[in-house]
DOMAR-170741 format. One record per residue (C-alpha): residue number from 1; residue in three letters; x negated, z negated, y. Coordinates in steps of 0.2 Angstrom, whole numbers, always signed. Layout:
BEGIN
NUM | Ala | X | Z | Y
...
// end
This chain:
BEGIN
1 | Met | -27 | -126 | -19
2 | Tyr | -26 | -111 | -31
3 | Thr | -11 | -107 | -42
4 | Ile | -14 | -96 | -57
5 | Ile | -1 | -82 | -59
6 | Asp | +1 | -73 | -75
7 | Ala | +16 | -63 | -79
8 | Pro | +23 | -67 | -97
9 | Asn | +15 | -57 | -111
10 | Ser | +3 | -49 | -99
11 | Phe | -15 | -43 | -102
12 | Gly | -19 | -43 | -83
13 | Thr | -9 | -48 | -68
14 | Leu | -11 | -43 | -49
15 | Cys | -1 | -50 | -35
16 | Thr | +1 | -38 | -21
17 | Gly | +12 | -46 | -8
18 | Ile | +21 | -62 | -3
19 | Asn | +35 | -65 | +10
20 | Asp | +39 | -80 | +21
21 | Ser | +50 | -88 | +7
22 | Gly | +36 | -88 | -5
23 | Leu | +43 | -73 | -16
24 | Ile | +28 | -64 | -23
25 | Ala | +27 | -46 | -28
26 | Gly | +14 | -39 | -41
27 | Tyr | +11 | -29 | -56
28 | Tyr | +4 | -32 | -74
29 | Ser | -3 | -23 | -89
30 | Asp | +5 | -25 | -106
31 | Ser | -3 | -23 | -123
32 | Leu | -3 | -4 | -122
33 | Asn | -11 | -5 | -105
34 | Val | +5 | +1 | -96
35 | Thr | +8 | -7 | -79
36 | His | +25 | -15 | -74
37 | Gly | +30 | -22 | -57
38 | Phe | +37 | -39 | -55
39 | Leu | +45 | -51 | -43
40 | Lys | +41 | -69 | -45
41 | Asn | +54 | -81 | -38
42 | Gly | +49 | -99 | -42
43 | Ser | +46 | -99 | -61
44 | Thr | +57 | -83 | -64
45 | Phe | +49 | -66 | -66
46 | Thr | +60 | -51 | -64
47 | Thr | +52 | -34 | -70
48 | Ile | +52 | -20 | -58
49 | Asp | +51 | -3 | -67
50 | Pro | +60 | +12 | -59
51 | Pro | +70 | +22 | -72
52 | Gly | +59 | +34 | -82
53 | Ser | +43 | +25 | -76
54 | Gln | +28 | +27 | -87
55 | Gly | +18 | +15 | -76
56 | Thr | +23 | +5 | -60
57 | Ile | +12 | -2 | -46
58 | Thr | +20 | -13 | -33
59 | Gly | +14 | -14 | -14
60 | Gln | +21 | -26 | -2
61 | Ile | +37 | -37 | +0
62 | Asn | +46 | -41 | +16
63 | Asn | +57 | -56 | +21
64 | Ala | +73 | -48 | +14
65 | Gly | +65 | -47 | -3
66 | Gln | +63 | -28 | -3
67 | Ile | +48 | -22 | -12
68 | Val | +39 | -5 | -12
69 | Gly | +27 | +3 | -24
70 | Tyr | +25 | +19 | -34
71 | Tyr | +26 | +25 | -52
72 | Ser | +22 | +40 | -63
73 | Asp | +35 | +49 | -73
74 | Thr | +35 | +58 | -90
75 | Thr | +27 | +73 | -82
76 | Thr | +14 | +62 | -74
77 | Ala | +20 | +65 | -56
78 | Thr | +19 | +51 | -44
79 | His | +34 | +45 | -34
80 | Gly | +36 | +31 | -21
81 | Phe | +50 | +19 | -22
82 | Ala | +59 | +4 | -14
83 | Trp | +67 | -10 | -24
84 | Asn | +81 | -20 | -16
85 | Asn | +89 | -33 | -27
86 | Gly | +89 | -22 | -43
87 | Thr | +93 | -6 | -34
88 | Tyr | +79 | +8 | -34
89 | Thr | +77 | +21 | -21
90 | Val | +65 | +35 | -25
91 | Ile | +54 | +40 | -10
92 | Asp | +46 | +58 | -11
93 | His | +39 | +66 | +4
94 | Pro | +46 | +84 | +5
95 | Asn | +35 | +96 | -4
96 | Ala | +23 | +82 | -10
97 | Ser | +15 | +82 | -27
98 | Leu | +11 | +64 | -25
99 | Thr | +19 | +50 | -15
100 | Gln | +13 | +32 | -14
101 | Thr | +23 | +19 | -4
102 | Leu | +12 | +4 | +0
103 | Gly | +19 | -6 | +15
104 | Ile | +36 | -12 | +21
105 | Asn | +40 | -22 | +36
106 | Asn | +54 | -33 | +40
107 | Asn | +64 | -19 | +48
108 | Gly | +63 | -9 | +32
109 | Asp | +51 | +3 | +39
110 | Ile | +39 | +10 | +25
111 | Ser | +21 | +16 | +25
112 | Gly | +11 | +26 | +13
113 | Tyr | +3 | +42 | +10
114 | Tyr | +6 | +59 | +1
115 | Ser | -3 | +74 | -6
116 | Val | +2 | +92 | -8
117 | Pro | -5 | +104 | -21
118 | Gln | -23 | +109 | -16
119 | Gly | -21 | +99 | +0
120 | Ser | -28 | +83 | +7
121 | Asp | -20 | +65 | +8
122 | Thr | -9 | +63 | +23
123 | Gly | -3 | +46 | +29
124 | Phe | +15 | +43 | +34
125 | Val | +28 | +30 | +40
126 | Leu | +46 | +31 | +35
127 | Ile | +57 | +25 | +50
128 | Gln | +76 | +24 | +48
129 | Gly | +75 | +38 | +35
130 | Thr | +63 | +50 | +44
131 | Phe | +45 | +54 | +39
132 | Gln | +32 | +54 | +52
133 | Asp | +14 | +59 | +48
134 | Arg | +0 | +48 | +53
135 | Val | -17 | +58 | +52
136 | Tyr | -33 | +52 | +59
137 | Pro | -40 | +65 | +71
138 | Gly | -54 | +75 | +63
139 | Ser | -52 | +67 | +45
140 | Asp | -51 | +76 | +29
141 | Gly | -39 | +64 | +22
142 | Thr | -29 | +49 | +28
143 | Leu | -21 | +35 | +19
144 | Val | -10 | +22 | +27
145 | Phe | -8 | +5 | +19
146 | Gly | +0 | -9 | +29
147 | Ile | +13 | -9 | +43
148 | Asn | +19 | -23 | +54
149 | Asp | +36 | -26 | +63
150 | Arg | +30 | -16 | +78
151 | Asp | +27 | -1 | +67
152 | Gln | +8 | -2 | +70
153 | Val | -1 | +4 | +54
154 | Val | -18 | +3 | +46
155 | Gly | -27 | +13 | +33
156 | Arg | -43 | +23 | +29
157 | Ala | -49 | +40 | +35
158 | Asp | -61 | +51 | +25
159 | Arg | -73 | +63 | +32
160 | Asn | -81 | +75 | +20
161 | Ile | -94 | +82 | +32
162 | Thr | -102 | +65 | +36
163 | Gly | -97 | +57 | +19
164 | Lys | -90 | +42 | +29
165 | Thr | -75 | +32 | +26
166 | Ile | -68 | +22 | +41
167 | Gly | -53 | +11 | +44
168 | Phe | -41 | +13 | +58
169 | Val | -26 | +6 | +68
170 | Val | -12 | +16 | +75
171 | Ala | -3 | +8 | +89
172 | Gly | +9 | +17 | +101
173 | Gly | +3 | +33 | +95
174 | Thr | -16 | +29 | +98
175 | Tyr | -28 | +29 | +84
176 | Arg | -42 | +16 | +85
177 | Pro | -57 | +17 | +73
178 | Leu | -62 | +1 | +63
179 | Arg | -80 | +1 | +58
180 | Tyr | -88 | -15 | +52
181 | Pro | -105 | -16 | +60
182 | Gly | -119 | -9 | +49
183 | Ser | -106 | -3 | +35
184 | Thr | -107 | +13 | +26
185 | Ala | -88 | +12 | +23
186 | Thr | -73 | +2 | +30
187 | Val | -55 | +1 | +25
188 | Ala | -41 | -8 | +33
189 | Tyr | -27 | -14 | +22
190 | Asp | -15 | -24 | +32
191 | Ile | -10 | -29 | +50
192 | Asp | +0 | -44 | +55
193 | Gln | +12 | -46 | +70
194 | Asn | -2 | -51 | +82
195 | Ala | -13 | -35 | +77
196 | Asn | -25 | -45 | +66
197 | Val | -32 | -34 | +52
198 | Val | -39 | -38 | +35
199 | Gly | -49 | -25 | +25
200 | Ser | -65 | -22 | +16
201 | Tyr | -82 | -14 | +19
202 | Val | -97 | -9 | +10
203 | Asp | -114 | -14 | +17
204 | Ser | -131 | -4 | +17
205 | Thr | -135 | -11 | +0
206 | Gly | -119 | -5 | -8
207 | His | -111 | -22 | -9
208 | Gly | -92 | -24 | -5
209 | His | -85 | -38 | +7
210 | Gly | -68 | -43 | +14
211 | Phe | -66 | -45 | +32
212 | Leu | -53 | -52 | +45
213 | Arg | -53 | -44 | +62
214 | Thr | -44 | -54 | +75
215 | Arg | -39 | -49 | +93
// end
């Protein structure tokens, strides 16, 4: 059964996360095409917009109801944030010109990526307040998306030389590539507690598909 979810007065709604209590995170566009985050609790929508936001995108939500995402400010700089029951915490990787926080697990550990001026994208995890880079070996850019309670993460790695994009899993410090057979590009978006991974790939004809990789 499908349930349609549209934020009030929205001109487009996307849901980006759900926790075990059924709380839903997402974002919507208004009549001026400005995006706003939201938390849906039953029939109640709570807007999530960090102070000074000119556009908010949410990521995942954990079982404590904490939500991560990112926003652009009046200077168009992009900042990550965590929302916890109405309190916002801005998350900026040191020296980064852009930070996007996309995943959060039930321990409050956060995943995402950042960029530095004239630099490539670099994945990270934020564990107990400490940033740790996650860079796929040999890549020209690494983006980290989902994180599970074992701090295993998934994402995408780009290689300019080959023009290929591959997915990956990082577990226990070991990087494992994910390439859907016959694909020209693979991206891993989320990982559960059993290390099952969901993502997408592009086939040889240029069509996109979703996938589930089970252990």
